[in-house]
Structures are given as structure tokens and as C-alpha cells.
N, CA, C and O of each residue as an XYZ file, in Angstrom:
900
protein
N     -19.598    -37.688     45.684
C     -19.383    -37.483     44.575
C     -18.787    -38.887     43.696
O     -18.000    -38.705     42.767
N     -19.156    -40.046     44.012
C     -18.950    -41.245     43.182
C     -20.254    -41.618     43.126
O     -20.423    -42.691     42.547
N     -20.950    -41.239     43.419
C     -22.915    -41.437     43.403
C     -23.121    -40.668     42.235
O     -23.646    -41.116     41.215
N     -22.728    -39.565     42.372
C     -22.863    -38.275     41.452
C     -22.452    -38.766     40.092
O     -23.212    -38.988     39.149
N     -21.175    -38.901     40.119
C     -20.591    -39.687     38.683
C     -21.246    -40.638     38.197
O     -21.587    -40.440     37.031
N     -21.585    -41.686     38.678
C     -22.438    -43.176     38.639
C     -23.620    -42.613     37.897
O     -23.737    -42.858     36.696
N     -24.604    -41.790     38.607
C     -25.595    -41.161     38.335
C     -25.507    -40.545     37.023
O     -26.234    -40.951     36.116
N     -24.733    -39.662     36.856
C     -24.905    -38.694     35.620
C     -24.492    -39.854     34.151
O     -25.063    -39.967     33.066
N     -23.383    -40.513     34.669
C     -23.024    -41.542     33.467
C     -24.353    -42.462     33.229
O     -24.860    -42.517     32.109
N     -24.810    -43.075     34.174
C     -26.125    -44.223     33.965
C     -27.131    -43.163     32.834
O     -27.318    -43.507     31.667
N     -27.700    -41.879     33.406
C     -28.633    -40.952     33.045
C     -27.835    -40.570     31.451
O     -28.559    -40.716     30.466
N     -26.882    -40.259     31.293
C     -26.394    -40.074     29.935
C     -26.658    -41.266     28.882
O     -27.164    -41.146     27.767
N     -26.189    -42.462     29.507
C     -26.545    -43.710     28.792
C     -27.963    -44.095     28.230
O     -28.221    -44.614     27.145
N     -28.822    -43.711     29.241
C     -30.214    -43.746     28.773
C     -30.759    -42.727     27.797
O     -31.883    -42.807     27.303
N     -29.672    -41.528     27.495
C     -30.143    -40.812     26.421
C     -29.244    -40.894     25.194
O     -28.949    -39.958     24.451
N     -28.777    -42.419     25.082
C     -27.755    -42.314     23.940
C     -26.486    -41.764     23.879
O     -25.646    -42.031     23.019
N     -26.352    -40.963     24.837
C     -25.103    -40.207     25.244
C     -24.108    -40.671     26.184
O     -24.566    -41.496     26.975
N     -22.673    -40.345     26.364
C     -21.670    -40.624     26.921
C     -21.444    -39.466     28.019
O     -21.555    -38.322     27.578
N     -21.128    -39.608     29.449
C     -20.508    -38.604     30.266
C     -19.298    -39.007     30.604
O     -19.129    -40.189     30.901
N     -18.376    -38.216     30.619
C     -17.040    -38.344     31.202
C     -16.491    -37.658     32.336
O     -17.202    -36.758     32.782
N     -15.509    -37.846     32.850
C     -15.117    -37.212     34.102
C     -13.445    -37.065     33.820
O     -12.721    -36.764     34.768
N     -12.941    -37.264     32.635
C     -11.571    -37.171     31.986
C     -11.245    -35.658     32.487
O     -12.108    -34.783     32.561
N      -9.902    -35.482     32.814
C      -9.537    -34.130     33.096
C      -9.521    -33.412     32.091
O      -9.465    -32.192     32.237
N      -9.567    -33.981     30.831
C      -8.968    -33.231     29.681
C      -9.679    -34.114     28.157
O      -9.179    -34.832     27.292
N     -11.087    -33.587     28.433
C     -11.644    -34.316     27.167
C     -11.368    -34.139     25.961
O     -10.965    -34.941     25.119
N     -11.639    -32.856     25.880
C     -11.479    -32.241     24.524
C     -10.224    -31.433     24.445
O      -9.785    -30.927     25.478
N      -9.522    -31.250     23.133
C      -8.316    -30.480     22.968
C      -8.462    -29.210     23.041
O      -7.546    -28.683     23.671
N      -9.278    -28.468     22.636
C      -9.459    -27.198     22.347
C     -10.214    -26.435     23.602
O     -10.505    -25.240     23.638
N     -10.440    -27.349     24.545
C     -11.479    -26.542     25.633
C     -10.618    -26.633     26.975
O      -9.665    -27.407     27.070
N     -11.072    -25.684     28.122
C     -10.370    -25.921     29.249
C     -10.938    -27.496     29.973
O     -12.061    -27.968     29.798
N     -10.014    -28.012     30.665
C     -10.375    -29.269     31.651
C     -11.307    -28.994     32.274
O     -11.949    -27.945     32.232
N     -11.547    -30.284     33.181
C     -12.693    -30.533     34.188
C     -11.880    -30.639     35.384
O     -11.081    -31.568     35.500
N     -12.019    -29.784     36.253
C     -11.523    -29.625     37.692
C     -12.265    -30.242     38.774
O     -13.391    -30.698     38.573
N     -11.632    -30.289     40.055
C     -11.987    -30.465     41.042
C     -11.639    -29.918     42.479
O     -11.217    -30.526     43.462
N     -11.960    -28.510     42.295
C     -11.231    -27.518     43.326
C     -11.591    -28.234     45.049
O     -12.560    -28.830     45.518
N     -10.435    -27.854     45.528
C     -10.814    -28.182     47.259
C     -10.764    -27.021     47.900
O      -9.767    -26.329     47.693
N     -11.661    -26.588     48.696
C     -11.561    -25.372     49.862
C     -11.407    -25.877     50.949
O     -12.214    -26.674     51.427
N     -10.138    -25.425     51.633
C      -9.892    -26.012     52.914
C      -9.600    -25.085     53.693
O      -9.020    -24.061     53.330
N     -10.048    -25.385     55.126
C      -9.627    -24.543     56.521
C      -9.455    -25.564     57.524
O      -9.716    -26.748     57.311
N      -8.981    -25.074     58.712
C      -8.906    -25.849     60.065
C      -9.412    -24.935     60.910
O      -9.102    -23.747     61.008
N     -10.383    -25.686     61.648
C     -10.865    -25.209     62.594
C     -10.440    -25.493     64.075
O     -10.009    -26.635     64.230
N     -10.463    -24.755     65.131
C      -9.931    -25.203     66.596
C     -11.154    -26.328     66.950
O     -12.336    -26.323     66.605
N     -10.422    -27.256     67.746
C     -11.648    -28.416     67.883
C     -12.113    -27.984     69.200
O     -13.167    -28.566     69.456
N     -11.713    -27.120     70.231
C     -12.656    -26.345     71.254
C     -13.180    -25.574     71.312
O     -14.038    -25.450     72.186
N     -12.868    -24.423     70.175
C     -13.647    -23.380     70.182
C     -14.492    -23.531     68.863
O     -15.590    -22.976     68.870
N     -14.172    -24.107     67.910
C     -14.746    -24.113     66.652
C     -14.474    -22.688     65.673
O     -15.020    -22.327     64.631
N     -13.564    -22.168     66.362
C     -12.801    -20.928     65.251
C     -12.109    -21.264     64.289
O     -11.700    -22.413     64.456
N     -11.700    -20.719     63.145
C     -11.104    -20.997     62.118
C      -9.577    -20.344     62.507
O      -9.411    -19.153     62.770
N      -8.756    -21.125     62.492
C      -7.319    -21.023     63.073
C      -6.668    -20.134     61.806
O      -5.551    -19.622     61.882
N      -7.300    -20.058     60.950
C      -6.372    -19.192     59.805
C      -6.431    -17.778     59.838
O      -5.785    -16.995     59.142
N      -7.408    -17.485     60.859
C      -7.762    -15.980     61.006
C      -7.311    -15.424     62.270
O      -7.770    -15.858     63.327
N      -6.368    -14.410     62.237
C      -5.836    -14.413     63.686
C      -6.720    -13.305     64.468
O      -7.621    -12.846     63.766
N      -6.641    -12.763     65.838
C      -7.651    -12.268     66.311
C      -8.008    -10.504     65.651
O      -8.981     -9.828     65.985
N      -7.048    -10.135     64.785
C      -7.369     -9.114     64.327
C      -7.787     -9.099     62.838
O      -7.818     -8.203     61.995
N      -8.155    -10.654     62.814
C      -8.951    -10.909     61.317
C      -7.860    -11.092     60.259
O      -8.247    -11.386     59.128
N      -6.722    -10.976     60.449
C      -5.705    -10.896     59.267
C      -5.292    -12.601     59.316
O      -5.743    -13.456     60.079
N      -4.440    -12.725     58.396
C      -3.933    -14.430     58.281
C      -3.179    -14.466     59.193
O      -2.376    -13.579     59.486
N      -3.354    -15.557     59.786
C      -2.525    -16.021     60.927
C      -1.375    -16.446     60.482
O      -1.057    -16.295     59.303
N      -0.507    -17.105     61.477
C       0.713    -17.455     61.086
C       0.544    -19.217     60.897
O       1.450    -19.844     60.348
N      -0.220    -19.646     61.212
C      -0.908    -21.125     60.746
C      -1.300    -21.257     59.366
O      -1.101    -22.199     58.598
N      -2.031    -19.894     59.128
C      -2.650    -20.121     57.684
C      -1.510    -19.694     56.473
O      -1.597    -19.923     55.266
N      -0.675    -19.163     57.036
C       0.451    -18.867     56.057
C       1.590    -19.926     55.983
O       2.437    -20.034     55.096
N       1.388    -20.880     57.391
C       1.826    -22.132     57.164
C       1.513    -23.211     56.481
O       2.210    -24.150     56.095
N       0.566    -23.016     56.388
C      -0.628    -23.927     55.805
C      -0.385    -23.853     54.101
O      -0.465    -24.827     53.353
N      -0.140    -22.765     53.780
C       0.050    -22.456     52.237
C       1.372    -22.605     52.110
O       1.755    -22.631     50.941
N       2.287    -22.724     53.028
C       3.859    -22.901     52.644
C       3.824    -24.389     52.530
O       4.241    -24.910     51.496
N       3.385    -25.074     53.457
C       3.273    -26.718     53.246
C       2.629    -27.401     51.694
O       3.031    -28.388     51.079
N       1.537    -26.490     51.380
C       0.957    -26.669     49.966
C       2.250    -26.663     49.098
O       2.858    -27.588     48.559
N       2.484    -25.244     49.139
C       3.449    -24.970     48.158
C       4.767    -25.904     47.939
O       5.268    -26.207     46.856
N       5.195    -26.278     49.228
C       6.492    -27.287     48.981
C       6.265    -28.793     48.849
O       7.181    -29.571     48.580
N       5.033    -29.152     49.046
C       4.682    -30.448     48.766
C       3.610    -30.749     47.764
O       3.008    -31.822     47.795
N       3.389    -29.920     46.970
C       2.398    -29.772     45.995
C       2.795    -30.716     44.951
O       2.007    -31.636     44.731
N       3.987    -30.648     44.196
C       4.589    -31.476     43.193
C       4.368    -32.833     43.655
O       3.774    -33.634     42.933
N       4.848    -33.188     44.928
C       4.901    -34.806     45.411
C       3.430    -35.241     45.358
O       3.118    -36.378     45.006
N       2.388    -34.158     45.775
C       1.289    -35.010     45.856
C       0.350    -35.103     44.705
O      -0.769    -35.612     44.633
N       1.231    -34.358     43.638
C       0.500    -34.658     42.405
C       0.016    -35.993     41.820
O      -0.741    -35.890     40.855
N       0.299    -37.125     42.206
C      -0.212    -38.263     41.547
C      -1.545    -38.623     42.188
O      -2.255    -39.505     41.705
N      -1.843    -38.021     43.146
C      -3.272    -37.728     44.240
C      -4.192    -36.943     43.519
O      -5.375    -37.238     43.694
N      -3.916    -35.935     42.685
C      -4.621    -34.851     42.006
C      -5.038    -34.910     40.526
O      -6.055    -34.530     39.946
N      -3.754    -35.600     40.052
C      -3.770    -35.810     38.496
C      -3.276    -37.164     38.548
O      -2.051    -37.280     38.502
N      -3.964    -38.202     38.633
C      -3.580    -39.569     38.859
C      -3.813    -40.383     37.746
O      -4.053    -41.574     37.943
N      -3.781    -39.934     36.605
C      -3.771    -40.216     35.032
C      -3.073    -39.540     33.962
O      -2.779    -38.351     34.088
N      -2.790    -40.174     32.950
C      -1.682    -39.781     31.895
C      -2.630    -38.201     31.478
O      -2.312    -37.012     31.483
N      -3.755    -38.864     31.183
C      -4.558    -37.560     30.758
C      -4.686    -36.447     31.514
O      -4.882    -35.354     30.982
N      -4.600    -36.579     32.700
C      -4.687    -35.363     33.691
C      -3.633    -34.347     33.457
O      -3.834    -33.197     33.848
N      -2.732    -34.603     32.967
C      -1.640    -33.762     32.671
C      -1.744    -32.792     31.412
O      -1.081    -31.755     31.403
N      -2.664    -33.166     30.237
C      -3.072    -32.488     29.496
C      -3.678    -31.099     29.878
O      -3.522    -30.042     29.265
N      -4.533    -31.355     31.222
C      -5.523    -30.323     31.727
C      -4.327    -28.912     32.234
O      -4.582    -27.709     32.164
N      -3.149    -29.492     32.683
C      -2.061    -28.706     33.420
C      -1.240    -27.731     32.567
O      -0.036    -27.644     32.810
N      -1.807    -26.954     31.542
C      -1.057    -26.221     30.899
C      -1.051    -24.961     30.690
O      -2.252    -24.866     30.441
N      -0.576    -23.666     30.567
C      -0.695    -22.460     30.409
C      -1.813    -22.023     29.750
O      -2.200    -22.662     28.772
N      -2.580    -20.743     30.228
C      -3.405    -20.095     29.609
C      -4.896    -21.168     29.261
O      -5.496    -21.149     28.186
N      -5.143    -21.766     30.069
C      -6.194    -22.979     30.132
C      -7.014    -23.076     31.515
O      -7.500    -24.086     32.023
N      -7.035    -21.747     31.985
C      -8.005    -21.821     33.262
C      -7.665    -22.878     34.333
O      -8.457    -23.233     35.206
N      -6.215    -23.418     34.157
C      -5.650    -24.698     35.125
C      -4.283    -23.849     35.590
O      -3.755    -22.901     35.010
N      -3.919    -24.462     36.742
C      -2.503    -23.939     37.108
C      -1.217    -24.585     36.641
O      -1.349    -25.667     36.068
N      -0.063    -24.129     36.782
C       1.152    -24.642     36.344
C       2.356    -24.774     37.167
O       3.359    -25.486     37.121
N       1.871    -23.745     38.022
C       3.033    -23.908     39.461
C       2.640    -23.663     40.522
O       1.419    -23.679     40.683
N       3.375    -23.395     41.469
C       3.174    -23.449     43.195
C       2.675    -22.060     43.558
O       2.509    -21.894     44.766
N       2.418    -21.089     42.817
C       2.647    -19.914     43.638
C       0.710    -19.825     43.965
O      -0.196    -20.516     43.499
N       0.680    -18.695     44.925
C      -0.657    -18.479     45.586
C      -1.040    -16.640     45.688
O      -0.197    -15.801     46.008
N      -2.114    -16.408     45.426
C      -2.810    -14.903     45.493
C      -4.196    -14.983     46.511
O      -4.722    -15.952     47.058
N      -4.486    -13.762     46.514
C      -5.649    -13.520     46.941
C      -6.507    -13.273     45.655
O      -6.165    -12.400     44.857
N      -7.892    -14.227     45.405
C      -8.566    -14.061     44.675
C      -8.185    -14.253     43.204
O      -8.676    -13.524     42.342
N      -7.378    -15.155     42.928
C      -6.749    -14.889     41.491
C      -6.755    -16.443     40.846
O      -6.235    -17.374     41.461
N      -7.418    -16.623     39.505
C      -7.918    -17.969     39.188
C      -6.785    -18.349     38.514
O      -6.899    -19.476     38.032
N      -5.451    -17.671     38.253
C      -4.199    -18.289     37.528
C      -3.128    -19.192     38.483
O      -2.231    -19.856     37.966
N      -3.295    -19.141     39.620
C      -2.501    -19.799     40.553
C      -3.001    -21.236     41.136
O      -4.166    -21.608     40.989
N      -2.106    -21.937     41.749
C      -2.655    -23.032     42.044
C      -3.490    -22.923     43.347
O      -4.548    -23.534     43.498
N      -2.927    -22.081     44.301
C      -3.546    -21.822     45.543
C      -4.130    -20.456     45.879
O      -3.440    -19.511     46.261
N      -5.531    -20.415     45.700
C      -6.227    -19.352     45.774
C      -6.793    -19.014     46.984
O      -7.405    -19.914     47.559
N      -6.728    -17.809     47.567
C      -7.525    -17.138     48.733
C      -8.809    -16.673     48.344
O      -8.693    -15.570     47.809
N     -10.095    -17.098     48.399
C     -11.037    -16.476     47.837
C     -11.390    -15.383     48.997
O     -11.414    -15.704     50.185
N     -11.676    -13.997     48.515
C     -12.245    -12.878     49.375
C     -13.126    -13.528     50.256
O     -13.828    -14.356     49.675
N     -13.353    -13.414     51.652
C     -14.109    -13.696     52.474
C     -14.221    -12.670     53.943
O     -13.711    -11.553     54.031
N     -14.903    -13.267     54.875
C     -14.681    -12.945     56.037
C     -14.049    -13.614     56.759
O     -13.874    -14.700     56.207
N     -13.299    -13.561     58.324
C     -12.457    -14.279     58.799
C     -12.908    -15.659     59.377
O     -12.064    -16.556     59.382
N     -14.150    -15.912     59.861
C     -14.685    -16.746     59.538
C     -14.552    -18.313     58.591
O     -14.273    -19.491     58.818
N     -14.968    -17.406     57.368
C     -14.724    -18.309     56.739
C     -13.400    -18.209     55.583
O     -13.430    -18.689     54.450
N     -12.500    -17.616     56.071
C     -11.095    -17.891     55.411
C     -10.275    -18.877     54.868
O      -9.476    -19.198     55.747
N     -10.157    -19.264     54.249
C      -9.868    -20.448     53.540
C      -8.718    -20.517     52.287
O      -8.291    -19.451     51.843
N      -8.287    -21.659     51.799
C      -7.529    -21.653     50.615
C      -7.880    -22.812     49.577
O      -7.896    -24.003     49.887
N      -8.159    -22.313     48.306
C      -8.597    -23.134     47.408
C      -7.254    -23.836     46.826
O      -6.166    -23.319     46.573
N      -7.597    -24.902     46.723
C      -6.702    -25.906     45.668
C      -7.040    -25.912     44.622
O      -8.222    -26.242     44.534
N      -6.490    -25.660     43.543
C      -7.023    -25.602     42.495
C      -6.430    -26.511     41.611
O      -6.768    -26.300     40.447
N      -5.641    -27.475     41.770
C      -4.621    -28.329     41.076
C      -5.514    -29.524     41.140
O      -5.104    -30.117     40.143
N      -6.529    -30.340     41.671
C      -6.857    -31.455     41.313
C      -7.683    -31.397     40.252
O      -8.027    -30.274     39.884
N      -8.136    -32.461     39.597
C      -8.825    -32.582     38.157
C      -9.932    -33.385     38.498
O      -9.806    -33.977     39.570
N     -11.076    -33.583     37.824
C     -12.213    -33.998     38.019
C     -12.297    -35.689     37.920
O     -13.288    -36.370     38.184
N     -11.016    -36.154     37.480
C     -10.606    -37.595     37.294
C      -9.943    -38.143     38.671
O      -9.400    -39.245     38.738
N     -10.045    -37.287     39.707
C      -9.153    -37.652     41.009
C      -9.976    -38.281     42.005
O     -11.089    -37.796     42.207
N      -9.585    -39.336     42.692
C     -10.286    -39.814     43.478
C     -10.368    -39.258     44.913
O      -9.435    -39.465     45.689
N     -11.816    -38.326     45.415
C     -11.903    -37.515     46.530
C     -11.254    -37.662     47.637
O     -10.765    -36.800     48.367
N     -11.274    -39.134     47.763
C     -10.797    -39.393     49.536
C      -9.312    -39.184     49.189
O      -8.678    -38.701     50.127
N      -8.676    -39.405     48.188
C      -7.148    -39.343     48.401
C      -7.017    -38.019     47.831
O      -5.860    -37.635     48.001
N      -7.652    -37.247     47.285
C      -7.306    -35.961     46.694
C      -7.501    -35.002     48.021
O      -6.701    -34.070     48.105
N      -8.398    -35.124     48.973
C      -8.531    -34.442     50.148
C      -7.561    -34.882     50.922
O      -6.799    -33.975     51.258
N      -7.232    -36.154     51.428
C      -6.316    -36.503     52.203
C      -5.059    -35.910     51.875
O      -4.293    -35.557     52.772
N      -4.766    -35.760     50.588
C      -3.342    -35.400     50.396
C      -3.182    -34.041     50.484
O      -2.071    -33.656     50.848
N      -4.353    -32.899     50.143
C      -4.338    -31.705     50.156
C      -4.068    -31.207     51.727
O      -3.206    -30.405     52.085
N      -5.011    -31.881     52.543
C      -4.807    -31.666     53.597
C      -3.672    -32.026     54.625
O      -3.424    -31.344     55.619
N      -2.970    -33.253     54.244
C      -1.691    -33.634     54.680
C      -0.592    -32.573     54.236
O       0.235    -32.188     55.062
N      -0.587    -32.105     52.932
C       0.574    -30.860     52.380
C       0.226    -29.652     53.603
O       1.236    -29.299     54.212
N      -0.697    -29.172     53.909
C      -1.088    -28.160     54.625
C      -0.786    -28.594     55.975
O      -0.394    -27.720     56.748
N      -0.904    -29.864     56.431
C      -0.570    -30.451     57.855
C       0.932    -30.134     57.947
O       1.403    -29.562     58.930
N       1.601    -30.486     56.990
C       3.225    -30.597     57.196
C       3.685    -29.241     57.484
O       4.431    -28.988     58.431
N       3.129    -28.153     56.463
C       3.367    -26.959     56.455
C       3.122    -26.444     57.729
O       3.952    -25.559     57.937
N       2.382    -26.582     58.659
C       1.915    -26.288     60.154
C       2.942    -26.752     61.111
O       3.475    -26.111     62.017
N       3.097    -27.793     60.806
C       4.032    -28.616     61.790
C       5.252    -28.368     61.773
O       5.949    -28.518     62.776
N       5.761    -27.904     60.517
C       7.455    -27.756     60.154
C       7.645    -26.508     60.064
O       8.809    -26.127     59.942
N       6.603    -25.565     60.097
C       6.524    -23.973     60.201
C       7.113    -23.249     58.925
O       7.887    -22.292     58.917
N       6.412    -24.117     57.539
C       7.023    -23.343     56.466
C       6.315    -21.986     56.428
O       5.248    -21.609     56.911
N       7.510    -21.208     55.498
C       6.864    -19.887     55.238
C       6.496    -20.068     53.816
O       7.102    -20.737     52.979
N       5.425    -19.381     53.666
C       5.089    -19.287     51.722
C       5.889    -18.463     50.821
O       6.881    -17.993     51.378
N       5.795    -18.252     49.990
C       6.333    -16.927     48.845
C       5.560    -15.972     49.069
O       4.514    -16.107     49.705
N       5.963    -14.883     48.583
C       4.678    -13.946     48.583
C       3.805    -14.252     47.304
O       3.975    -14.784     46.207
N       2.710    -13.601     48.055
C       1.352    -13.848     47.184
C       1.635    -12.661     45.927
O       1.867    -11.458     46.045
N       1.522    -13.469     44.757
C       1.401    -12.937     43.368
C       0.491    -12.130     43.113
O      -0.579    -12.195     43.718
N       0.726    -11.222     42.182
C      -0.332    -10.354     41.676
C      -0.341    -10.416     40.206
O       0.731    -10.611     39.633
N      -1.520    -10.260     39.467
C      -1.411    -10.676     38.259
C      -1.480    -12.010     37.477
O      -2.137    -12.878     38.053
N      -0.986    -12.328     36.384
C      -1.361    -13.698     35.887
C      -0.039    -14.454     36.417
O       1.070    -13.949     36.243
N      -0.200    -15.598     37.025
C       0.811    -16.507     37.171
C       1.301    -17.238     36.174
O       2.152    -18.098     36.401
N       0.943    -17.053     35.224
C       1.274    -17.574     33.747
C       2.873    -17.302     33.319
O       3.686    -17.936     32.646
N       2.908    -16.026     34.062
C       4.193    -15.471     33.613
C       5.354    -16.028     33.968
O       6.434    -15.839     33.408
N       5.059    -17.002     35.282
C       6.060    -17.500     35.617
C       6.326    -19.135     35.378
O       5.466    -19.912     34.964
N       7.733    -19.498     35.737
C       7.646    -21.036     35.043
C       6.967    -21.974     35.328
O       6.466    -22.011     36.452
N       6.757    -22.946     34.464
C       5.617    -23.975     34.575
C       6.579    -25.142     35.559
O       7.426    -25.898     35.082
N       6.227    -25.061     36.914
C       7.011    -25.950     37.956
C       6.250    -27.314     38.277
O       6.961    -28.237     38.672
N       5.152    -27.496     38.176
C       4.521    -28.585     38.313
C       5.136    -29.600     37.232
O       5.567    -29.285     36.123
N       5.081    -30.969     37.829
C       5.571    -32.172     36.998
C       4.553    -31.797     35.638
O       3.504    -31.158     35.708
N       5.101    -32.317     34.525
C       4.655    -32.270     33.101
C       3.795    -33.709     32.667
O       3.000    -33.841     31.737
N       4.188    -34.610     33.554
C       3.378    -36.105     33.445
C       3.719    -36.924     34.571
O       4.518    -36.600     35.449
N       2.964    -38.194     34.498
C       2.634    -39.057     35.606
C       4.162    -39.373     36.224
O       4.464    -39.417     37.417
N       4.878    -39.542     35.277
C       6.139    -40.519     35.691
C       7.143    -39.452     36.524
O       7.875    -39.843     37.434
N       7.082    -38.237     36.143
C       7.692    -37.207     37.051
C       6.965    -37.079     38.470
O       7.523    -37.259     39.552
N       5.621    -36.737     38.278
C       4.950    -36.620     39.511
C       5.627    -37.901     40.684
O       6.264    -37.608     41.696
N       5.291    -39.357     40.230
C       5.614    -40.175     40.972
C       6.872    -40.260     41.315
O       6.919    -41.040     42.266
N       8.120    -39.803     41.004
C       9.147    -39.608     41.159
C       9.289    -38.894     42.451
O       9.717    -39.388     43.494
N       8.765    -37.323     42.214
C       8.489    -36.740     43.467
C       8.138    -37.030     44.772
O       8.624    -36.758     45.870
N       6.838    -37.866     44.246
C       6.255    -38.835     45.476
C       7.277    -39.447     46.478
O       7.446    -39.145     47.660
N       7.842    -40.267     45.814
C       8.924    -41.239     45.753
C       9.856    -40.883     46.818
O      10.064    -41.503     47.861
N      10.432    -39.708     46.379
C      11.764    -39.139     47.320
C      11.454    -37.948     48.300
O      12.291    -37.193     48.795
N       9.804    -37.916     48.525
C       9.481    -36.994     49.675
C       8.982    -37.839     50.847
O       7.813    -38.212     50.943
N       9.925    -38.110     51.711
C       9.634    -38.816     52.840
C       8.350    -38.630     53.848
O       7.527    -39.470     54.211
N       8.444    -37.519     54.106
C       7.740    -36.733     55.110
C       6.207    -36.958     54.725
O       5.400    -37.420     55.531
N       5.890    -36.605     53.474
C       4.620    -36.919     52.674
C       4.159    -38.286     52.700
O       2.956    -38.541     52.771
N       5.041    -39.174     52.647
C       4.772    -40.730     52.404
C       4.607    -41.599     54.113
O       4.080    -42.692     54.321
N       5.259    -40.655     55.134
C       4.983    -41.067     56.535
C       3.584    -40.852     56.804
O       2.855    -41.635     57.412
N       3.196    -39.541     56.224
C       1.970    -38.960     56.798
C       0.803    -39.450     56.162
O      -0.224    -39.431     56.841
N       0.733    -39.926     54.892
C      -0.061    -40.886     54.400
C      -0.012    -42.131     54.567
O      -1.003    -42.832     54.361
N       1.058    -42.586     54.938
C       1.308    -44.229     55.108
C       2.287    -44.995     54.112
O       1.775    -45.156     53.004
N       3.391    -45.433     54.227
C       4.535    -45.716     53.350
C       3.738    -46.843     52.865
O       3.256    -46.499     51.786
N       3.434    -47.850     53.121
C       2.780    -49.047     52.650
C       1.576    -48.734     51.709
O       1.458    -49.381     50.668
N       0.772    -47.865     52.005
C      -0.378    -47.233     51.135
C       0.556    -46.452     49.669
O       0.211    -46.578     48.494
N       1.559    -45.799     50.080
C       2.387    -45.065     49.184
C       3.080    -46.032     47.883
O       3.268    -45.804     46.688
N       3.367    -47.308     48.845
C       4.272    -48.432     47.956
C       3.025    -49.077     47.149
O       3.340    -49.538     46.052
N       1.826    -49.173     47.466
C       0.930    -49.957     46.736
C       0.157    -48.987     45.642
O      -0.447    -49.369     44.640
N       0.295    -47.959     45.991
C      -0.336    -46.842     45.078
C       0.345    -46.755     43.761
O      -0.135    -46.833     42.630
N       1.798    -46.542     44.227
C       2.723    -46.228     43.139
C       2.980    -47.690     42.313
O       3.351    -47.694     41.139
N       2.788    -48.650     42.912
C       2.647    -50.174     42.271
C       1.617    -50.128     41.190
O       2.010    -50.346     40.044
N       0.394    -49.881     41.388
C      -0.310    -49.580     40.699
C      -0.231    -48.577     39.467
O      -0.515    -49.033     38.359
N       0.107    -47.344     39.577
C       0.206    -46.250     38.446
C       1.503    -46.693     37.776
O       1.653    -46.263     36.633
N       2.590    -47.568     38.329
C       3.495    -47.750     37.564
C       3.131    -48.772     36.555
O       3.512    -48.586     35.400
N       2.424    -49.856     36.855
C       1.726    -50.671     35.822
C       0.715    -50.220     34.996
O       0.531    -50.907     33.992
N      -0.012    -49.223     35.151
C      -0.846    -48.436     34.297
C      -0.189    -47.566     33.067
O      -0.644    -47.331     31.948
N       1.289    -47.099     33.803
C       2.332    -46.400     32.659
C       3.051    -47.604     32.063
O       3.708    -47.274     31.076
N       3.117    -48.762     32.330
C       3.704    -49.797     31.392
C       2.904    -50.127     30.103
O       3.378    -50.365     28.992
N       1.186    -50.083     30.584
C       0.617    -50.466     29.463
C       0.348    -49.257     28.682
O       0.074    -49.406     27.491
N       0.392    -47.946     29.240
C       0.256    -46.776     28.190
C       1.588    -46.749     27.333
O       1.393    -46.251     26.224
N       2.533    -47.045     27.498
C       3.650    -46.734     26.979
C       3.738    -47.504     25.793
O       4.370    -47.140     24.802
N       2.845    -49.011     25.928
C       2.879    -49.698     24.435
C       2.150    -49.451     23.630
O       1.776    -50.179     22.712
N       1.743    -48.006     23.952
C       0.496    -47.690     22.901
C       1.074    -46.790     21.632
O       1.835    -45.904     22.020
N       0.975    -46.811     20.927
C       1.067    -46.127     19.794
C      -0.081    -44.964     19.446
O      -1.158    -45.395     19.034
N       0.013    -44.099     19.529
C      -0.965    -42.694     19.358
C      -1.140    -42.573     18.124
O      -0.337    -42.945     17.268
N      -2.348    -41.970     17.898
C      -2.865    -41.495     16.321
C      -1.819    -40.170     16.295
O      -1.333    -39.957     15.184
N      -1.546    -39.556     17.019
C      -0.410    -38.183     16.699
C       0.998    -38.559     16.232
O       1.667    -37.816     15.514
N       1.431    -39.795     16.695
C       2.779    -40.381     16.255
C       2.539    -40.679     14.849
O       3.206    -40.122     13.977
N       1.355    -41.777     14.497
C       1.218    -41.827     13.223
C       1.093    -40.879     12.235
O       1.765    -40.900     11.204
N       0.248    -40.032     12.505
C      -0.199    -38.485     11.858
C       1.556    -38.038     11.403
O       2.040    -38.217     10.285
N       2.126    -37.559     12.351
C       3.206    -37.147     12.369
C       4.818    -37.425     12.150
O       5.792    -36.710     11.916
N       4.587    -38.883     12.354
C       6.003    -39.491     12.309
C       6.121    -40.504     11.264
O       7.195    -40.740     10.711
N       4.866    -41.197     10.944
C       4.636    -42.017     10.238
C       5.626    -42.205      8.784
O       6.192    -43.231      8.406
N       5.614    -40.966      8.193
C       5.845    -40.871      6.769
C       6.766    -39.801      6.796
O       6.939    -39.156      5.762
N       7.478    -39.474      7.988
C       8.237    -38.153      8.020
C       9.584    -38.378      8.770
O      10.294    -37.409      9.041
N       9.992    -39.824      9.154
C      10.954    -39.933      9.757
C      11.721    -41.122      9.254
O      12.798    -41.424      9.768
């Protein structure tokens, strides 16, 4: 994925263009995502543990979704790592805003595509194109893993648009970092030293961001306050 991004950027420059992988480069267009499809196979048999013997959703599958739901907000700094990332996660924008799951529904964070039992999986639709794939994959699997070992039950699958439910995902990087900081179990799985270092880097970036006066502030506040 890194090689792909670098190749696209270099090819664009040769044609006097710029290629970007920002999560939300254009105000009135949908953002750019990096959806993660994940499943778990039994090491000995190679079978998908998400499907029971009858081909239906197994307890481990539901626990996996339950873990993703519970830890989604805390893991958000790995899927939405920049201040621009949160511009994408808004209602009616082809991007999720809460922790609901559903069958073949593209308004939720956790979509279960229609498939046969061998290919049963959950699609994490939260990560943006600006996420580091190594960290995004690790965080997504960690959330599901915690759900499986803690036997977390998911909510009922929703039908229809999930945008009718409250916006429960953090709305900015500050809020997401706070969620991560107070989620001990996720920090332990990913490594507390790593989490501390990652948070330090992101806090420093936020300090630089806060010093910038945006064009919106000049346009709407300069002569009106």
C-alpha cells in the first residue's frame, strides 16, 4: 500500500498533477477510505471460525463484532490519525458515524457482506485512506480479539439507514486520543510503550494545528465579532 501511494504520487508529478490520500480532500465530495475485511481461521483446520457448523453466525463471530463495537472509538486514532480524517466521518457521506453493524449495509461502521460460510467476514468501514495500514490492521484485529476473549455481545444488527442513530464516534482527534488513553485493555494488547509514543507524536501535531488560523475563521469571524 505504501509502494502504491508513492508510485501514484510520482506518476502524477510526471504529469504535472498532485495525488493525495487525504481522508477528505474535497468539501462537497465523499472522502477516501481504506475499508478492512477481516475474518479468523482455525490454525489447525483452516476453517473460518466465524461460521458455525450450521453455516450461521458463530458465537465467536458475534463476540468479534461486539469487541469492535466496544473499542471502535478508542481505536479511532489509528483509523483516523489526522485532523482532516474527521471531516470524512459525517452523516450522509458514505462514511460511518456510529458503532452499529448490519448485513450488507453501507451506512454502518461494521458491515457483514453477503457471502457463503467459508468467506464470512466483517468489513470495518471506519479507516480512512490516510491511515497507516500496519497500525489500522493491528488495531482492528485487536478490537475483535478483545471481544472474543471477553465474550462481548454485540447490539442487534440494524436495518435501514444507520444515520438515523446518534453520532457516537469521536468528532475530532483530541476526543479520540482521550478515548484511547482511558481504554486500558486495548493499550495492553497493542503495547503501552507504543501507545505512549504514538500519543506523544499526535499531541505534538495537535499543538501545531492549534496555532494555525484557518481561512474559515478569517472569512466568518474577522469582521463579524
